[in-house]
N, CA, C and O atoms as a DFTB+ gen file, in Angstrom:
784 C
 N C O
     1  1       0.722      -1.113      -0.057
     2  2       0.251      -0.139       0.105
     3  2       1.068       1.170       0.136
     4  3       1.791       1.465       1.088
     5  1       0.936       1.801      -0.768
     6  2       1.576       2.867      -1.182
     7  2       0.768       4.697      -0.978
     8  3      -0.188       5.204      -1.566
     9  1       1.511       5.139      -0.104
    10  2       0.623       6.190       0.528
    11  2       0.504       7.477      -0.345
    12  3       1.623       7.875      -0.022
    13  1       0.015       8.553      -1.274
    14  2       0.080       9.570      -2.081
    15  2      -0.384      10.795      -1.785
    16  3      -1.582      11.065      -1.705
    17  1       0.915      11.908      -1.538
    18  2       0.488      12.959      -1.416
    19  2      -0.650      13.789      -2.146
    20  3      -0.579      13.756      -3.375
    21  1      -1.571      14.447      -1.659
    22  2      -3.009      15.043      -2.496
    23  2      -2.713      16.265      -2.555
    24  3      -1.811      16.849      -1.955
    25  1      -3.741      16.820      -3.542
    26  2      -3.586      18.143      -3.282
    27  2      -4.346      19.168      -1.902
    28  3      -4.907      18.441      -1.082
    29  1      -4.406      20.306      -1.649
    30  2      -3.644      21.407      -2.088
    31  2      -1.993      20.942      -1.667
    32  3      -1.562      20.050      -0.937
    33  1      -1.228      22.138      -2.607
    34  2       0.343      21.141      -2.645
    35  2       0.595      22.568      -1.338
    36  3       1.820      22.645      -1.249
    37  1       0.148      23.329      -0.648
    38  2       0.619      23.875       0.248
    39  2       0.348      23.129       1.617
    40  3      -0.452      22.226       1.864
    41  1       1.390      23.877       2.552
    42  2       0.695      23.020       4.020
    43  2      -0.332      23.558       4.393
    44  3      -0.448      24.781       4.482
    45  1      -1.246      22.717       4.671
    46  2      -2.554      23.045       5.490
    47  2      -2.360      23.188       6.959
    48  3      -1.349      22.751       7.508
    49  1      -3.316      23.794       7.603
    50  2      -3.415      23.948       9.037
    51  2      -4.595      23.198       9.419
    52  3      -5.640      23.070       8.780
    53  1      -4.219      22.621      10.788
    54  2      -5.177      21.860      11.315
    55  2      -6.850      22.174      10.758
    56  3      -7.581      21.283      10.327
    57  1      -7.204      23.481      10.866
    58  2      -8.279      24.295      10.959
    59  2      -8.901      23.893       9.291
    60  3      -9.984      23.390       8.992
    61  1      -7.856      24.295       8.466
    62  2      -8.136      23.943       6.585
    63  2      -8.611      22.370       6.845
    64  3      -9.750      21.999       6.562
    65  1      -7.738      21.606       7.343
    66  2      -7.622      20.291       7.224
    67  2      -9.242      19.697       7.752
    68  3      -9.754      18.689       7.264
    69  1      -9.834      20.465       8.733
    70  2     -10.798      19.937       9.498
    71  2     -12.207      20.216       8.961
    72  3     -13.247      19.623       9.250
    73  1     -11.970      21.547       7.872
    74  2     -13.020      22.245       6.942
    75  2     -12.945      21.530       5.367
    76  3     -13.835      21.613       4.521
    77  1     -11.596      20.788       5.216
    78  2     -11.505      20.198       3.799
    79  2     -12.264      19.485       3.254
    80  3     -12.046      18.332       3.626
    81  1     -13.078      19.538       2.539
    82  2     -14.052      18.811       1.210
    83  2     -13.548      18.994      -0.066
    84  3     -13.436      20.045      -0.697
    85  1     -13.117      17.330      -0.531
    86  2     -13.229      17.435      -1.987
    87  2     -13.873      17.107      -3.021
    88  3     -13.648      17.020      -4.228
    89  1     -15.257      16.836      -1.885
    90  2     -16.178      16.528      -2.765
    91  2     -16.253      15.290      -3.164
    92  3     -17.038      15.041      -4.079
    93  1     -15.362      14.084      -2.505
    94  2     -15.148      12.720      -2.935
    95  2     -15.204      12.245      -1.470
    96  3     -15.260      13.071      -0.558
    97  1     -15.188      10.716      -1.204
    98  2     -15.209      10.140       0.062
    99  2     -13.695       9.475       0.037
   100  3     -13.467       8.284       0.251
   101  1     -13.041      10.141      -0.166
   102  2     -11.346       9.932       0.053
   103  2     -10.965       9.929       1.436
   104  3     -11.350      10.691       2.323
   105  1     -10.168       8.983       1.503
   106  2      -9.488       9.479       3.695
   107  2      -8.594       9.978       3.472
   108  3      -7.727       9.449       2.776
   109  1      -8.471      11.226       3.998
   110  2      -7.283      11.229       3.990
   111  2      -6.343      11.758       5.566
   112  3      -6.939      12.408       6.425
   113  1      -5.164      11.446       5.702
   114  2      -4.508      11.920       7.434
   115  2      -3.538      13.316       6.907
   116  3      -3.192      13.552       5.750
   117  1      -3.274      14.026       7.985
   118  2      -3.095      14.929       7.485
   119  2      -1.300      14.954       8.480
   120  3      -1.238      15.075       9.703
   121  1      -0.402      14.849       7.811
   122  2       0.732      14.531       7.958
   123  2       1.711      15.818       7.896
   124  3       1.826      16.270       6.756
   125  1       2.319      16.383       8.735
   126  2       3.215      17.490       8.933
   127  2       2.572      18.512       7.867
   128  3       3.255      18.906       6.922
   129  1       1.198      18.945       8.050
   130  2       0.561      19.808       6.982
   131  2       0.552      18.775       5.979
   132  3      -0.104      19.391       5.139
   133  1       0.782      17.700       5.457
   134  2       0.502      18.015       3.620
   135  2      -0.733      16.646       4.032
   136  3      -0.740      15.790       4.916
   137  1      -1.681      16.977       2.909
   138  2      -3.015      15.752       3.291
   139  2      -2.199      14.247       2.552
   140  3      -1.431      14.329       1.594
   141  1      -2.423      13.461       2.965
   142  2      -2.100      11.847       2.447
   143  2      -2.884      11.006       2.160
   144  3      -3.178      10.391       3.184
   145  1      -3.505      10.553       1.128
   146  2      -4.233       9.642       0.625
   147  2      -4.015       8.968       1.133
   148  3      -2.840       8.607       1.077
   149  1      -5.070       8.147       2.164
   150  2      -5.049       6.589       2.499
   151  2      -5.981       5.648       1.747
   152  3      -7.210       5.712       1.779
   153  1      -5.148       4.638       0.969
   154  2      -5.717       3.810      -0.158
   155  2      -6.826       3.077       0.787
   156  3      -7.163       3.369       1.934
   157  1      -7.223       2.170       0.047
   158  2      -8.121       1.303       0.583
   159  2      -7.447       0.129       1.470
   160  3      -6.298      -0.303       1.392
   161  1      -8.309      -0.191       2.184
   162  2      -7.513      -1.966       3.253
   163  2      -7.506      -2.541       3.168
   164  3      -8.686      -2.892       3.160
   165  1      -6.597      -3.747       2.960
   166  2      -6.657      -5.155       2.677
   167  2      -8.000      -5.684       3.136
   168  3      -8.518      -5.051       4.056
   169  1      -8.765      -6.905       2.582
   170  2     -10.123      -7.082       3.156
   171  2      -9.159      -7.913       4.560
   172  3      -9.560      -7.691       5.703
   173  1      -7.997      -8.779       4.372
   174  2      -7.436      -9.100       6.060
   175  2      -6.895      -8.196       7.079
   176  3      -6.613      -8.470       8.245
   177  1      -6.782      -6.952       6.395
   178  2      -7.063      -5.757       7.794
   179  2      -8.186      -5.706       7.905
   180  3      -8.580      -5.543       9.060
   181  1      -8.590      -5.747       7.485
   182  2     -10.227      -5.046       7.559
   183  2     -10.957      -6.269       8.429
   184  3     -11.552      -5.908       9.444
   185  1     -10.954      -7.528       8.139
   186  2     -11.430      -8.702       8.788
   187  2     -11.215      -8.518      10.250
   188  3     -11.951      -8.676      11.224
   189  1      -9.866      -8.102      10.089
   190  2      -8.985      -8.076      11.693
   191  2      -9.431      -7.132      12.573
   192  3      -9.750      -7.286      13.752
   193  1      -9.427      -6.153      11.912
   194  2     -10.438      -5.088      12.527
   195  2     -11.911      -4.949      13.150
   196  3     -12.403      -4.417      14.146
   197  1     -12.375      -5.720      12.028
   198  2     -14.068      -6.319      12.545
   199  2     -14.310      -7.280      13.444
   200  3     -15.367      -7.339      14.072
   201  1     -13.334      -8.121      13.575
   202  2     -13.120      -9.065      14.516
   203  2     -12.751      -8.711      15.900
   204  3     -13.059      -9.448      16.836
   205  1     -12.074      -7.561      16.069
   206  2     -11.839      -7.134      17.470
   207  2     -12.974      -6.171      17.665
   208  3     -13.402      -6.096      18.817
   209  1     -13.506      -5.465      16.802
   210  2     -14.599      -4.594      16.905
   211  2     -15.758      -5.319      17.947
   212  3     -16.287      -4.761      18.909
   213  1     -16.044      -6.988      17.388
   214  2     -16.725      -7.284      17.626
   215  2     -16.646      -7.898      19.363
   216  3     -17.473      -7.796      20.270
   217  1     -15.183      -8.597      19.323
   218  2     -14.577      -8.578      20.658
   219  2     -14.614      -7.517      21.795
   220  3     -15.025      -7.917      22.884
   221  1     -14.303      -6.441      21.702
   222  2     -14.496      -5.700      22.432
   223  2     -15.902      -4.710      22.582
   224  3     -15.987      -3.651      23.203
   225  1     -17.097      -5.503      21.708
   226  2     -18.354      -4.713      22.218
   227  2     -18.889      -6.060      23.429
   228  3     -19.915      -5.951      24.100
   229  1     -18.073      -7.114      23.487
   230  2     -18.560      -8.019      24.628
   231  2     -17.973      -7.278      26.063
   232  3     -18.484      -7.702      27.099
   233  1     -17.107      -6.378      26.174
   234  2     -16.721      -5.809      27.165
   235  2     -17.076      -4.356      27.262
   236  3     -16.870      -3.873      28.375
   237  1     -17.727      -3.273      26.041
   238  2     -17.393      -2.304      26.275
   239  2     -19.196      -1.926      25.208
   240  3     -19.677      -2.544      24.258
   241  1     -19.682      -0.743      25.920
   242  2     -21.178      -0.504      25.326
   243  2     -20.333       0.016      23.882
   244  3     -19.280       0.651      23.834
   245  1     -21.149      -0.468      22.783
   246  2     -20.927       0.535      21.524
   247  2     -20.248       1.477      20.928
   248  3     -19.322       1.536      20.120
   249  1     -21.120       2.421      21.685
   250  2     -20.858       3.821      21.354
   251  2     -19.365       4.109      21.710
   252  3     -18.869       5.159      21.299
   253  1     -18.631       3.247      22.441
   254  2     -17.251       3.775      22.894
   255  2     -16.349       2.995      22.123
   256  3     -15.190       2.915      22.529
   257  1     -16.737       2.298      20.892
   258  2     -16.317       1.595      20.011
   259  2     -16.227       2.348      18.365
   260  3     -17.212       2.380      17.628
   261  1     -14.886       2.919      17.977
   262  2     -15.136       3.483      16.578
   263  2     -14.246       2.546      15.668
   264  3     -13.061       2.383      15.959
   265  1     -14.615       2.142      14.948
   266  2     -14.386       1.020      13.642
   267  2     -13.748       2.310      12.344
   268  3     -14.509       3.108      11.796
   269  1     -12.522       2.254      12.123
   270  2     -12.529       3.127      10.813
   271  2     -13.353       4.450      10.595
   272  3     -13.668       4.913       9.499
   273  1     -13.649       4.984      11.849
   274  2     -14.604       6.171      11.376
   275  2     -14.216       7.396      12.430
   276  3     -15.033       8.296      12.626
   277  1     -12.945       7.384      13.089
   278  2     -12.702       8.453      13.749
   279  2     -11.228       9.230      13.305
   280  3     -10.409       8.615      12.622
   281  1     -11.090       9.998      13.552
   282  2      -9.834      10.882      13.854
   283  2      -9.046      11.239      14.712
   284  3      -9.604      11.041      15.792
   285  1      -8.179      11.606      14.848
   286  2      -7.185      11.859      16.389
   287  2      -5.702      12.645      15.903
   288  3      -4.630      12.317      15.395
   289  1      -6.366      13.874      16.400
   290  2      -5.236      15.059      16.526
   291  2      -3.874      14.809      17.518
   292  3      -3.841      14.969      18.738
   293  1      -2.383      14.222      16.335
   294  2      -1.786      14.459      17.317
   295  2      -0.223      15.052      17.478
   296  3      -0.193      15.920      16.606
   297  1       0.673      15.046      17.924
   298  2       1.581      16.047      17.829
   299  2       2.361      16.012      16.843
   300  3       2.487      14.937      16.255
   301  1       3.020      17.055      16.441
   302  2       4.174      16.813      15.111
   303  2       4.475      18.205      14.758
   304  3       3.655      19.116      14.881
   305  1       5.580      18.336      14.351
   306  2       6.341      19.471      14.182
   307  2       5.214      20.139      13.236
   308  3       5.139      21.208      13.842
   309  1       4.364      20.257      12.271
   310  2       3.092      20.682      11.596
   311  2       2.051      19.756      12.022
   312  3       2.082      18.631      12.520
   313  1       1.221      20.471      11.716
   314  2      -0.491      19.630      12.066
   315  2      -0.282      18.854      11.737
   316  3       0.606      18.719      10.894
   317  1      -1.290      17.459      12.424
   318  2      -0.921      16.029      12.117
   319  2      -2.388      15.604      12.672
   320  3      -2.985      16.123      13.614
   321  1      -2.825      14.511      11.837
   322  2      -4.179      13.864      12.157
   323  2      -3.930      12.675      11.535
   324  3      -3.354      12.673      10.447
   325  1      -4.334      11.502      12.148
   326  2      -4.197       9.843      12.124
   327  2      -5.393       9.349      12.123
   328  3      -6.302      10.012      12.621
   329  1      -5.642       8.079      11.563
   330  2      -7.191       7.783      11.071
   331  2      -6.706       6.056      11.254
   332  3      -6.268       5.281      10.405
   333  1      -7.037       5.818      12.956
   334  2      -6.805       4.765      13.364
   335  2      -7.855       4.001      12.814
   336  3      -8.878       4.484      12.329
   337  1      -7.457       2.209      12.938
   338  2      -7.992       1.115      12.358
   339  2      -9.393       1.027      13.446
   340  3     -10.518       1.232      12.990
   341  1      -9.218       0.762      14.645
   342  2      -9.765       0.879      15.914
   343  2      -9.639       1.676      17.054
   344  3      -8.479       1.726      17.464
   345  1     -10.467       2.324      17.707
   346  2     -10.216       3.145      18.914
   347  2     -11.426       2.372      20.204
   348  3     -12.391       1.682      19.876
   349  1     -11.220       2.558      20.996
   350  2     -11.533       2.685      22.223
   351  2     -11.404       3.889      23.184
   352  3     -10.397       4.409      23.666
   353  1     -13.140       4.276      23.366
   354  2     -13.009       6.070      23.825
   355  2     -13.678       5.514      25.299
   356  3     -14.490       4.620      25.540
   357  1     -12.903       6.527      26.208
   358  2     -13.389       6.731      27.631
   359  2     -14.706       7.074      27.511
   360  3     -15.072       7.270      26.352
   361  1     -15.869       7.257      28.734
   362  2     -17.102       7.889      28.572
   363  2     -16.516       9.607      28.690
   364  3     -17.272      10.505      28.317
   365  1     -15.663       9.808      29.025
   366  2     -15.612      11.075      29.202
   367  2     -15.071      12.140      27.414
   368  3     -15.345      13.273      27.017
   369  1     -14.402      11.220      26.949
   370  2     -13.804      11.256      25.599
   371  2     -15.761      11.223      24.469
   372  3     -16.366      11.979      23.710
   373  1     -15.925      10.100      24.975
   374  2     -17.511       9.831      24.096
   375  2     -18.146      11.288      24.293
   376  3     -18.265      12.054      23.337
   377  1     -18.466      11.555      25.329
   378  2     -19.394      12.725      25.954
   379  2     -18.505      14.315      25.225
   380  3     -19.247      15.165      24.732
   381  1     -17.433      14.497      25.223
   382  2     -16.504      15.262      24.685
   383  2     -16.815      15.512      22.701
   384  3     -16.516      16.491      22.018
   385  1     -17.459      14.289      22.299
   386  2     -16.845      14.211      20.964
   387  2     -19.114      14.584      20.277
   388  3     -19.680      14.860      19.218
   389  1     -19.526      14.324      21.745
   390  2     -21.221      14.562      21.503
   391  2     -21.637      15.984      20.661
   392  3     -21.470      17.167      20.957
   393  1     -21.982      15.617      19.999
   394  2     -23.039      17.096      19.464
   395  2     -21.434      17.795      18.482
   396  3     -21.669      18.914      18.027
   397  1     -20.105      17.313      18.187
   398  2     -19.442      18.082      17.700
   399  2     -19.915      17.778      15.657
   400  3     -20.646      16.895      15.207
   401  1     -19.200      18.822      14.918
   402  2     -19.675      18.420      13.684
   403  2     -18.412      17.503      13.348
   404  3     -18.595      17.126      12.190
   405  1     -17.461      17.082      13.728
   406  2     -17.079      15.709      12.963
   407  2     -16.555      14.638      13.946
   408  3     -16.220      15.078      15.046
   409  1     -16.413      13.173      13.721
   410  2     -15.879      12.480      14.719
   411  2     -14.305      12.501      15.072
   412  3     -13.600      11.504      15.227
   413  1     -13.864      13.989      15.176
   414  2     -12.326      13.977      15.026
   415  2     -11.798      14.468      16.387
   416  3     -11.970      15.655      16.661
   417  1     -11.226      13.731      17.188
   418  2     -10.472      13.408      18.843
   419  2      -9.130      14.907      18.877
   420  3      -7.918      14.756      18.730
   421  1      -9.874      16.262      19.117
   422  2      -8.945      17.334      19.324
   423  2      -8.036      17.031      20.398
   424  3      -8.271      16.036      21.084
   425  1      -6.912      17.832      20.668
   426  2      -5.870      17.888      21.449
   427  2      -6.432      18.062      23.084
   428  3      -6.139      17.505      24.142
   429  1      -7.521      19.281      22.637
   430  2      -8.515      19.692      23.817
   431  2      -8.948      18.584      24.658
   432  3      -8.521      18.482      25.808
   433  1      -9.959      17.553      24.040
   434  2     -10.188      16.318      24.251
   435  2      -9.770      15.177      25.190
   436  3      -8.639      14.724      25.015
   437  1     -10.502      14.673      26.127
   438  2      -9.846      13.125      26.374
   439  2      -9.084      12.101      25.597
   440  3      -9.774      11.380      24.876
   441  1      -7.937      11.920      25.604
   442  2      -7.355      11.173      24.369
   443  2      -8.267       9.602      24.912
   444  3      -8.655       9.371      26.058
   445  1      -8.439       8.609      23.564
   446  2      -8.997       7.502      24.075
   447  2      -8.228       6.668      24.527
   448  3      -7.022       6.914      24.487
   449  1      -8.726       5.377      25.116
   450  2      -7.750       4.388      26.346
   451  2      -7.085       3.599      25.647
   452  3      -6.078       3.062      26.108
   453  1      -7.698       3.281      23.872
   454  2      -6.678       1.894      23.490
   455  2      -6.962       2.495      21.643
   456  3      -7.980       2.946      21.119
   457  1      -5.965       2.311      21.232
   458  2      -5.724       1.998      19.757
   459  2      -5.469       1.489      18.642
   460  3      -4.803       2.303      18.003
   461  1      -5.572       0.955      18.308
   462  2      -5.552      -0.702      17.275
   463  2      -4.858       0.119      15.705
   464  3      -5.416       1.015      15.072
   465  1      -4.123      -0.235      15.531
   466  2      -3.455      -0.331      13.963
   467  2      -2.755      -1.556      13.175
   468  3      -1.577      -1.853      12.977
   469  1      -3.894      -2.094      12.839
   470  2      -3.264      -3.386      11.447
   471  2      -2.759      -2.890      10.759
   472  3      -3.085      -1.873      10.148
   473  1      -1.409      -3.782      10.672
   474  2       0.040      -2.759       9.664
   475  2      -0.423      -4.086       8.210
   476  3      -0.623      -5.287       8.031
   477  1      -0.372      -2.617       7.419
   478  2      -0.042      -3.361       6.197
   479  2       1.361      -3.929       5.383
   480  3       2.433      -3.514       5.823
   481  1       1.381      -4.631       4.502
   482  2       2.627      -4.698       4.055
   483  2       3.174      -3.493       3.789
   484  3       2.625      -2.409       3.592
   485  1       4.314      -3.797       3.805
   486  2       5.776      -2.652       2.587
   487  2       6.051      -1.745       3.997
   488  3       5.266      -1.394       4.878
   489  1       7.667      -1.493       3.809
   490  2       7.977      -0.895       4.904
   491  2       7.871       0.489       4.966
   492  3       8.387       1.149       5.868
   493  1       7.220       0.966       4.040
   494  2       6.428       2.804       4.492
   495  2       5.565       2.361       5.884
   496  3       5.749       2.794       7.022
   497  1       4.559       1.355       5.432
   498  2       3.448       1.263       6.454
   499  2       4.088       0.663       7.756
   500  3       3.612       1.204       8.754
   501  1       4.953      -0.219       8.016
   502  2       5.662      -0.819       8.879
   503  2       6.272       0.540       9.786
   504  3       5.896       0.681      10.949
   505  1       7.009       1.287       9.306
   506  2       7.667       2.239       9.864
   507  2       6.738       3.704      10.478
   508  3       7.175       4.493      11.316
   509  1       5.273       3.785       9.751
   510  2       4.188       4.408      10.190
   511  2       3.572       3.605      11.669
   512  3       3.384       4.198      12.732
   513  1       3.405       2.621      11.510
   514  2       2.761       2.055      12.460
   515  2       3.605       1.628      13.689
   516  3       3.146       1.584      14.830
   517  1       4.723       1.357      13.393
   518  2       6.070       0.909      14.532
   519  2       6.303       2.174      15.067
   520  3       5.856       2.288      16.208
   521  1       6.951       3.330      14.540
   522  2       7.503       4.307      14.559
   523  2       7.019       5.621      14.826
   524  3       7.353       6.238      15.837
   525  1       6.494       5.930      14.239
   526  2       5.655       7.436      13.971
   527  2       4.323       7.382      14.775
   528  3       4.242       8.209      15.684
   529  1       3.366       6.624      14.608
   530  2       2.409       6.605      15.432
   531  2       2.338       6.348      16.576
   532  3       1.494       6.874      17.301
   533  1       3.650       5.042      17.209
   534  2       3.772       4.725      18.056
   535  2       4.431       6.406      19.509
   536  3       4.033       6.709      20.634
   537  1       5.443       6.952      18.649
   538  2       5.545       8.375      19.028
   539  2       4.578       8.931      19.320
   540  3       4.509       9.253      20.506
   541  1       3.542       9.257      18.522
   542  2       2.186      10.190      18.098
   543  2       1.072       9.690      19.419
   544  3       0.365      10.527      19.980
   545  1       1.059       8.859      19.632
   546  2       0.211       8.193      20.766
   547  2       0.624       8.332      21.915
   548  3      -0.134       8.834      22.745
   549  1       2.131       7.867      22.340
   550  2       2.019       8.530      23.427
   551  2       2.375       9.742      24.126
   552  3       2.424      10.210      25.264
   553  1       2.627      10.065      22.786
   554  2       2.525      11.745      22.869
   555  2       1.496      12.287      23.682
   556  3       1.621      13.157      24.544
   557  1       0.176      11.524      23.226
   558  2      -1.301      11.523      23.494
   559  2      -1.593      11.068      24.810
   560  3      -2.558      11.589      25.369
   561  1      -0.777       9.973      25.563
   562  2      -0.973       9.490      26.501
   563  2      -1.915       8.688      26.512
   564  3      -2.549       8.492      27.549
   565  1      -2.200       8.060      25.362
   566  2      -3.046       6.849      25.108
   567  2      -2.714       5.288      25.966
   568  3      -1.838       4.466      25.692
   569  1      -3.455       5.253      26.761
   570  2      -2.989       3.875      27.400
   571  2      -2.622       3.053      27.011
   572  3      -1.546       2.674      27.472
   573  1      -3.269       2.240      25.912
   574  2      -2.165       1.131      25.293
   575  2      -2.885       1.603      23.821
   576  3      -3.976       2.096      23.533
   577  1      -1.657       1.177      23.031
   578  2      -1.508       1.584      21.528
   579  2      -1.226      -0.676      20.978
   580  3      -0.264      -1.268      21.468
   581  1      -2.032      -1.291      20.197
   582  2      -1.938      -2.135      19.734
   583  2      -1.641      -2.069      18.709
   584  3      -2.162      -1.122      18.119
   585  1      -0.643      -2.992      17.833
   586  2      -0.052      -3.161      16.560
   587  2      -0.249      -4.307      16.379
   588  3       0.396      -5.155      16.996
   589  1      -1.221      -4.634      15.457
   590  2      -1.306      -6.268      15.134
   591  2      -0.873      -5.886      13.489
   592  3      -1.197      -5.032      12.663
   593  1       0.263      -7.322      13.571
   594  2       0.982      -7.077      12.026
   595  2       0.981      -8.479      11.573
   596  3       1.856      -9.275      11.916
   597  1      -0.266      -8.855      10.595
   598  2      -0.276     -10.299      10.082
   599  2       0.888     -10.935       9.127
   600  3       1.092     -12.129       8.908
   601  1       1.621      -9.758       8.603
   602  2       2.870     -10.406       8.188
   603  2       3.858     -11.130       9.182
   604  3       4.604     -12.072       8.914
   605  1       3.720     -10.566      10.231
   606  2       5.112     -11.225      11.048
   607  2       4.566     -12.097      12.001
   608  3       5.229     -13.011      12.492
   609  1       3.222     -11.835      12.334
   610  2       2.391     -12.528      13.112
   611  2       2.611     -12.631      14.112
   612  3       2.861     -13.633      14.782
   613  1       2.530     -11.295      14.431
   614  2       2.728     -10.985      16.105
   615  2       1.729      -9.696      16.849
   616  3       1.245      -9.040      15.927
   617  1       1.452      -9.355      17.695
   618  2       1.157      -8.371      18.141
   619  2       1.455      -7.743      19.327
   620  3       1.499      -8.310      20.419
   621  1       1.741      -6.120      19.041
   622  2       2.894      -5.890      20.264
   623  2       1.698      -4.531      20.683
   624  3       1.064      -3.736      19.989
   625  1       1.796      -4.753      22.033
   626  2       0.945      -3.884      23.050
   627  2       1.641      -3.130      23.773
   628  3       2.276      -3.537      24.746
   629  1       1.604      -1.899      23.369
   630  2       2.437      -0.776      23.829
   631  2       1.529      -0.178      25.364
   632  3       0.428       0.371      25.421
   633  1       2.227      -0.443      26.181
   634  2       1.200       0.159      27.655
   635  2       1.747       1.406      28.044
   636  3       2.940       1.588      27.802
   637  1       1.304       2.011      28.422
   638  2       1.481       3.364      29.119
   639  2       2.125       3.599      30.302
   640  3       1.385       4.096      31.151
   641  1       3.140       3.428      30.610
   642  2       3.626       3.389      32.164
   643  2       4.613       4.201      32.403
   644  3       5.697       4.064      31.835
   645  1       4.324       5.348      33.452
   646  2       4.941       6.613      34.035
   647  2       5.671       7.171      32.793
   648  3       6.896       7.164      32.664
   649  1       4.471       7.827      31.571
   650  2       4.822       8.395      30.862
   651  2       5.581       8.375      29.571
   652  3       6.186       9.250      28.951
   653  1       5.272       6.608      29.280
   654  2       6.116       6.438      28.305
   655  2       5.479       4.661      28.242
   656  3       4.946       4.029      29.154
   657  1       5.832       4.141      26.574
   658  2       5.575       3.362      26.006
   659  2       6.678       1.952      26.575
   660  3       7.902       1.823      26.584
   661  1       5.370       0.926      27.072
   662  2       6.458       0.037      27.538
   663  2       5.503      -1.443      26.555
   664  3       4.369      -1.919      26.518
   665  1       6.812      -1.660      25.920
   666  2       6.176      -2.891      24.766
   667  2       6.056      -4.375      25.037
   668  3       7.094      -4.839      25.508
   669  1       5.318      -5.031      24.911
   670  2       4.897      -6.118      25.126
   671  2       4.528      -7.154      23.926
   672  3       3.409      -7.055      23.423
   673  1       5.334      -8.034      23.505
   674  2       4.991      -8.613      21.924
   675  2       4.658      -9.997      22.107
   676  3       5.470     -10.805      22.557
   677  1       3.708     -10.237      21.834
   678  2       2.867     -11.587      21.932
   679  2       2.657     -12.478      20.401
   680  3       1.930     -11.871      19.615
   681  1       3.120     -13.633      19.960
   682  2       3.159     -14.693      19.078
   683  2       2.311     -15.738      19.492
   684  3       1.813     -16.025      20.581
   685  1       2.254     -16.323      18.183
   686  2       1.291     -17.738      18.657
   687  2       0.276     -18.238      19.478
   688  3      -0.872     -17.793      19.476
   689  1       0.673     -19.149      20.173
   690  2      -1.084     -19.321      21.217
   691  2      -0.735     -18.267      22.514
   692  3      -1.571     -18.248      23.417
   693  1       0.273     -17.529      22.624
   694  2      -0.004     -16.402      23.452
   695  2      -1.128     -15.997      24.057
   696  3      -1.858     -15.701      23.111
   697  1      -1.672     -15.817      24.970
   698  2      -2.806     -15.226      25.712
   699  2      -2.684     -14.032      25.491
   700  3      -1.509     -13.747      25.726
   701  1      -3.365     -12.957      25.093
   702  2      -3.514     -11.393      25.035
   703  2      -3.610     -10.926      26.194
   704  3      -4.460     -11.550      26.830
   705  1      -3.106     -10.067      26.806
   706  2      -3.073      -9.189      28.148
   707  2      -3.201      -7.827      28.155
   708  3      -2.270      -7.175      27.682
   709  1      -4.373      -7.133      28.690
   710  2      -5.179      -5.963      28.427
   711  2      -5.338      -5.634      29.584
   712  3      -5.946      -6.214      30.483
   713  1      -4.520      -4.226      29.583
   714  2      -4.947      -3.471      30.863
   715  2      -6.389      -2.770      30.907
   716  3      -7.062      -2.962      31.919
   717  1      -6.721      -2.259      30.248
   718  2      -8.209      -1.562      29.156
   719  2      -9.132      -3.163      29.385
   720  3      -9.935      -3.422      30.282
   721  1      -8.728      -3.959      28.363
   722  2      -9.923      -4.767      28.187
   723  2      -9.564      -5.895      28.960
   724  3      -9.281      -6.913      28.330
   725  1      -9.498      -5.938      30.675
   726  2      -9.251      -7.204      31.397
   727  2      -9.393      -8.122      31.213
   728  3      -8.417      -8.870      31.150
   729  1     -10.591      -8.569      31.033
   730  2     -10.623      -9.758      30.752
   731  2     -10.807     -10.400      29.552
   732  3     -11.641     -11.282      29.348
   733  1      -9.654      -9.739      28.386
   734  2      -9.665     -10.300      27.027
   735  2      -9.091     -11.622      26.909
   736  3      -8.090     -11.635      27.625
   737  1      -9.235     -12.620      26.405
   738  2      -8.596     -14.086      26.312
   739  2      -8.769     -14.469      25.375
   740  3      -9.367     -15.542      25.293
   741  1      -8.218     -13.603      23.875
   742  2      -7.849     -14.519      23.125
   743  2      -6.657     -14.508      22.770
   744  3      -6.092     -13.434      22.980
   745  1      -5.871     -15.535      22.170
   746  2      -4.606     -15.434      21.542
   747  2      -3.855     -14.765      19.869
   748  3      -4.516     -14.824      18.833
   749  1      -3.222     -14.503      19.885
   750  2      -2.257     -13.836      18.817
   751  2      -3.080     -14.554      17.238
   752  3      -3.692     -13.853      16.433
   753  1      -2.873     -16.165      17.098
   754  2      -3.399     -16.797      16.258
   755  2      -4.782     -17.010      16.146
   756  3      -5.230     -17.387      15.063
   757  1      -5.642     -16.795      17.259
   758  2      -7.103     -16.596      17.298
   759  2      -7.704     -15.222      16.136
   760  3      -8.363     -15.319      15.101
   761  1      -7.127     -13.956      16.866
   762  2      -7.124     -12.752      15.801
   763  2      -6.854     -12.747      14.773
   764  3      -7.366     -12.041      13.905
   765  1      -5.690     -13.803      14.587
   766  2      -4.988     -13.658      12.950
   767  2      -5.832     -14.623      12.304
   768  3      -5.708     -14.687      11.081
   769  1      -6.665     -15.391      12.855
   770  2      -6.515     -16.752      12.122
   771  2      -8.132     -15.956      11.748
   772  3      -8.392     -16.434      10.644
   773  1      -8.835     -15.385      11.973
   774  2     -10.084     -15.019      11.656
   775  2      -9.994     -14.188      10.503
   776  3     -10.818     -14.444       9.625
   777  1      -9.147     -13.198      10.273
   778  2      -8.840     -12.872       9.010
   779  2      -8.178     -13.491       8.020
   780  3      -8.063     -12.934       6.928
   781  1      -7.699     -14.613       8.236
   782  2      -7.036     -15.026       7.062
   783  2      -8.181     -15.846       6.245
   784  3      -7.920     -16.348       5.152
């Protein structure tokens, strides 16, 4: 999946991004002030994200779960907005979004309690999910950031501990442990097998 920078060519502010409409259904992230067109996800990635959404719904009200329909404003040297695969909101986060014009978590709002990204093939995507988003989500103080990597057959859970992320890598039949979804009982293979 190759990312393409879209028009306009000048750098955008956050306010310009939030009001931008090119008349299409194209999804964009804002990366350092540039619009970056997000290609359609692979069926595998979509299936994994949907499977987890239904698993999370066993533990949380559906109103707190966002599946590919929310944006998060993150820190960067210029304006930056990410479109995660799956998000769990706190009650306060849900309330902050109520009556907003867009489903965008701005800096002044409570951060999500958990964000999931399913890694697409390719080095650029791997760098984006493992390096850049990891740093950006840590700066927002998100309790858990799950990096689901079908190609590597692993799930990395970044846990917010004393102001930074500590990573735990799960593989094979290891049961995933979460501080947010405390009674989550699936293994890596169970999560990845659903998308296969």
